[in-house]
Each structure stands twice: as C-alpha cells, then as structure tokens.
ROMI-325906 format. One record per residue (C-alpha): residue number from 1; x, y, z. Coordinates in pm, 1 decimal, padded with zeros to 6 digits, always signed. Layout:
BEGIN
(rec NUM,(X,Y,Z))
...
END
This chain:
BEGIN
(rec 1,(+00106.1,+00974.3,-01195.3))
(rec 2,(+00036.9,+00602.2,-01074.9))
(rec 3,(+00213.2,+00381.8,-00779.8))
(rec 4,(+00374.2,+00185.5,-00985.0))
(rec 5,(+00532.1,+00490.2,-01176.7))
(rec 6,(+00661.7,+00630.6,-00832.9))
(rec 7,(+00809.8,+00307.2,-00745.5))
(rec 8,(+00983.3,+00268.7,-01058.3))
(rec 9,(+01224.5,+00619.8,-00977.5))
(rec 10,(+01508.9,+00632.6,-00779.9))
(rec 11,(+01539.5,+00793.0,-00453.8))
(rec 12,(+01712.8,+01082.9,-00589.1))
(rec 13,(+01456.3,+01137.4,-00878.0))
(rec 14,(+01182.3,+01075.5,-00628.4))
(rec 15,(+01302.9,+01405.8,-00437.6))
(rec 16,(+01322.4,+01584.5,-00762.6))
(rec 17,(+00979.7,+01512.6,-00847.7))
(rec 18,(+00824.8,+01570.6,-00473.4))
(rec 19,(+00990.1,+01900.0,-00508.5))
(rec 20,(+00810.9,+01972.7,-00883.2))
(rec 21,(+00473.5,+01870.8,-00741.5))
(rec 22,(+00505.7,+02069.7,-00416.5))
(rec 23,(+00576.1,+02376.0,-00642.5))
(rec 24,(+00336.6,+02330.2,-00877.6))
(rec 25,(+00076.4,+02318.8,-00581.1))
(rec 26,(+00194.9,+02633.7,-00471.5))
(rec 27,(+00153.1,+02800.8,-00822.7))
(rec 28,(-00173.0,+02655.5,-00854.6))
(rec 29,(-00286.2,+02760.0,-00518.5))
(rec 30,(-00134.9,+03108.1,-00575.6))
(rec 31,(-00316.0,+03132.0,-00938.7))
(rec 32,(-00617.5,+03047.5,-00779.4))
(rec 33,(-00609.5,+03319.2,-00547.5))
(rec 34,(-00497.7,+03574.9,-00786.3))
(rec 35,(-00735.9,+03493.4,-01067.9))
(rec 36,(-01043.0,+03384.7,-00866.1))
(rec 37,(-01078.5,+03085.9,-01038.1))
(rec 38,(-01183.2,+02713.8,-00920.7))
(rec 39,(-00894.8,+02450.3,-00959.0))
(rec 40,(-01041.2,+02176.1,-00715.1))
(rec 41,(-00986.2,+01857.0,-00911.2))
(rec 42,(-00640.4,+01984.9,-01021.1))
(rec 43,(-00509.6,+02082.5,-00674.8))
(rec 44,(-00643.5,+01759.6,-00542.4))
(rec 45,(-00470.0,+01536.5,-00779.9))
(rec 46,(-00155.9,+01712.2,-00688.1))
(rec 47,(-00227.6,+01660.2,-00358.8))
(rec 48,(-00287.8,+01270.6,-00402.3))
(rec 49,(+00045.2,+01261.3,-00617.2))
(rec 50,(+00225.5,+01408.2,-00361.2))
(rec 51,(+00112.8,+01142.0,-00094.5))
(rec 52,(+00199.6,+00900.1,-00334.6))
(rec 53,(+00590.8,+00997.1,-00374.2))
(rec 54,(+00582.6,+01055.7,-00005.0))
(rec 55,(+00431.2,+00704.4,+00085.1))
(rec 56,(+00698.8,+00509.1,-00127.6))
(rec 57,(+00966.9,+00719.3,+00042.2))
(rec 58,(+00831.2,+00631.2,+00361.3))
(rec 59,(+00819.4,+00272.4,+00247.1))
(rec 60,(+01160.0,+00226.2,+00146.0))
(rec 61,(+01298.7,+00397.2,+00460.6))
(rec 62,(+01139.3,+00141.6,+00678.2))
(rec 63,(+01232.6,-00138.9,+00436.0))
(rec 64,(+01594.9,+00018.3,+00508.7))
(rec 65,(+01559.5,-00022.0,+00865.2))
(rec 66,(+01393.0,-00364.7,+00874.0))
(rec 67,(+01697.5,-00475.3,+00640.1))
(rec 68,(+01951.1,-00371.0,+00871.4))
END
C-alpha cells in the first residue's frame, strides 16, 4: 500500500484498514510460530503498511489541532 493510497482514505476507512493490517500481522506471526516458516518479507511489509497508516493518522491529527 502506498502513502498516496492511504491519504485517499477517510478516517473511518483508515481505522478499519489499520485493524485489518494488525490482524493480518498477528495471524502471520502466529502461523510463523506454529509452522516454523520464515515470512520475514511479509511481516516487514505489513509493519511498514501499519506505520504508513499511523503516520497519516498522526498528520491529520496535528493538522486538525493546528487549524483550531
């Protein structure tokens, strides 16, 4: 997911996307432990997507505070 794609989402859509990404990361970690597989690139990608969503959410929060 690109940062541009994240910025195009509404606040509610971002919250849902963040929840889905965190659930996906949990499942991937669980599967990694249970099956002894290596999914490092997938885990890294999910963590970066989560960071992108959180960054855009924080940018919007700061912009809202600045606009007061």
